[in-house]
C-alpha positions in Angstrom: 166.7 118.5 60.8 163.2 117.8 62.9 162.1 114.7 60.8 158.7 115.2 58.9 155.5 113.3 60.2 153.6 111.2 58.2 150.7 112.6 56.5 148.2 108.8 57.4 149.7 110.5 61.3 148.4 114.0 61.3 144.9 116.0 62.0 144.5 117.5 58.9 142.6 120.0 60.5 144.0 120.9 64.2 147.5 120.0 62.2 148.2 117.1 65.4 148.3 113.8 65.7 144.9 112.2 65.5 144.2 110.1 68.9 144.4 106.2 68.7 141.2 104.5 67.5 139.0 104.2 70.1 135.9 101.2 70.6 132.8 101.4 70.4 131.0 103.9 73.7 130.0 101.9 77.4 126.5 101.2 77.2 125.3 104.1 79.4 122.8 101.5 81.2 123.3 98.2 82.0 120.4 96.1 80.4 117.7 95.0 82.7 118.0 91.6 84.3 115.7 89.1 82.8 113.6 86.7 84.9 112.7 89.5 87.6 109.6 87.2 90.2 106.8 88.9 89.9 103.7 88.8 92.2 101.3 86.3 90.4 98.2 87.6 90.3 96.1 84.8 89.6 96.2 84.2 93.0 95.0 87.7 94.2 91.5 86.8 91.2 90.7 83.9 93.6 91.1 85.7 97.1 87.2 86.7 97.1 86.4 82.8 96.6 88.9 82.8 99.7 87.1 85.1 101.0 83.3 83.3 101.2 84.5 80.3 102.1 86.6 81.9 105.0 83.6 83.1 106.4 81.5 79.6 105.7 83.9 78.4 107.6 84.3 80.1 110.0 80.6 80.6 111.0 79.8 76.9 110.6 83.2 76.1 113.4 81.4 78.6 116.0 77.9 77.7 115.3 79.5 73.9 116.5 81.7 75.7 119.5 78.5 77.7 120.6 76.6 74.5 120.5 79.5 72.6 122.6 79.0 75.8 125.2 75.5 75.6 125.7 75.8 71.8 126.2 78.9 72.6 129.1 76.6 75.0 130.9 73.2 73.3 131.6 74.5 69.2 131.2 76.5 70.2 134.1 76.3 72.0 138.1 80.4 72.6 137.9 81.1 76.5 138.0 84.3 75.7 135.9 82.4 73.9 133.1 79.6 76.9 133.4 82.6 79.6 133.2 84.3 78.2 130.5 80.6 77.7 128.2 80.3 81.7 129.4 83.7 82.1 127.3 83.0 79.5 124.2 79.1 81.4 123.3 81.3 85.0 124.0 83.9 83.7 121.7 81.9 82.0 118.9 79.7 84.5 119.3 82.2 87.4 118.5 83.9 85.4 115.6 80.4 85.1 114.2 79.7 88.3 114.5 82.7 89.2 112.1 82.0 87.1 109.4 78.9 87.6 108.9 79.8 91.5 108.2 76.8 93.3 108.8 77.3 96.9 108.9 75.9 98.0 112.4 78.8 96.0 114.1 81.5 95.5 111.3 83.2 98.5 111.7 83.3 98.4 115.5 84.8 94.5 115.3 87.6 95.1 113.4 88.4 98.8 115.2 87.8 96.6 118.5 89.0 93.4 117.5 91.9 94.3 115.1 94.0 91.4 115.7 91.7 89.1 114.1 93.5 90.7 110.7 96.7 89.2 112.0 97.8 85.8 111.4 99.9 85.3 114.7 97.2 87.0 116.9 94.2 85.2 114.9 95.5 82.1 115.6 96.5 81.9 119.4 93.1 83.0 119.7 91.5 80.5 118.1 94.4 77.9 119.2 92.7 79.5 123.1 89.0 78.8 121.7 90.0 74.9 120.7 91.2 74.8 124.6 88.0 75.7 125.5 86.2 73.5 123.4 88.7 70.9 124.7 87.4 71.1 128.2 84.1 70.7 128.1 85.3 67.1 127.6 82.5 66.0 126.1 82.2 64.4 122.0 80.8 67.8 120.7 84.1 70.0 122.5 86.2 67.5 121.1 84.4 67.6 117.2 84.1 71.6 118.2 88.3 71.6 119.1 89.2 69.5 116.2 87.2 71.7 114.1 88.4 75.1 115.5 92.5 74.2 114.7 91.5 72.8 111.1 89.8 76.4 110.6 92.6 77.7 112.4 95.5 76.3 110.1 93.2 77.9 106.8 92.8 81.4 108.3 97.2 81.2 109.2 97.4 80.1 105.5 94.4 82.9 103.9 96.1 85.8 105.8 100.0 84.9 105.1 99.0 84.1 101.0 97.1 87.0 100.7 98.2 90.9 102.4 95.3 92.7 101.1 92.5 90.1 102.7 91.7 92.7 104.9 91.2 95.2 101.9 89.6 93.4 100.0 87.2 91.4 102.8 86.0 95.4 103.4 85.0 96.3 99.7 83.4 93.3 99.0 81.4 93.9 102.9 80.9 97.2 100.9 79.8 95.7 97.6 77.1 93.7 99.8 75.9 96.6 102.0 75.3 98.5 98.7 73.3 95.8 96.9 71.3 95.3 100.0 70.7 99.0 100.2 69.5 98.8 96.5 66.9 96.2 97.2 65.1 97.8 100.3 65.0 101.4 98.2 63.0 99.0 95.6 61.3 97.7 98.1 60.1 101.2 99.6 59.6 102.7 95.8 56.9 99.8 95.1 55.4 99.6 98.5 54.7 103.3 97.7 53.5 103.3 94.5 51.4 100.6 95.5 49.9 102.5 97.9 49.4 105.5 96.2 47.7 102.9 93.1 45.6 102.1 96.4 44.7 105.3 97.5 43.5 106.5 94.3 
């Protein structure tokens, strides 16, 4: 005779043994990890200040280099010094125009000399300019060479820390162009109104 199954083990609906008690279901997804490193936004907010600071430092350094190059060309009869002076003037003019962000040369320089937005290539270019300034063998050449090296270190730091440097720089330049155009339009309107009043 088959022993009967105790009622506390039987499933009242299916008439079979009930399954063992199950624990809480496993979580479907792991909780999001805490402490995820996020990109600091405070530094990005100061990018506009860094761009303006770089423009001033670069332009001042290029003026110093250009003056040293002119002295090297005019105060000597050595052909090598004259050639190096021409190179110094050309390099200083290029970077100076690049930092002025004038609308009629900004795009052309950006497309033709895009390496100035690369931290490594820009540092190498500044190193070459510093070597040219050092070759002048003058006090002004020494000062401009040291200033160029310091400026190269600053540029390398800013370009590496702010990957969006180029986009923000172009944005600020476009805003400056818009302000200049607005002022020019206002000045044209004022002169036109003054002419109409004078004619009437």
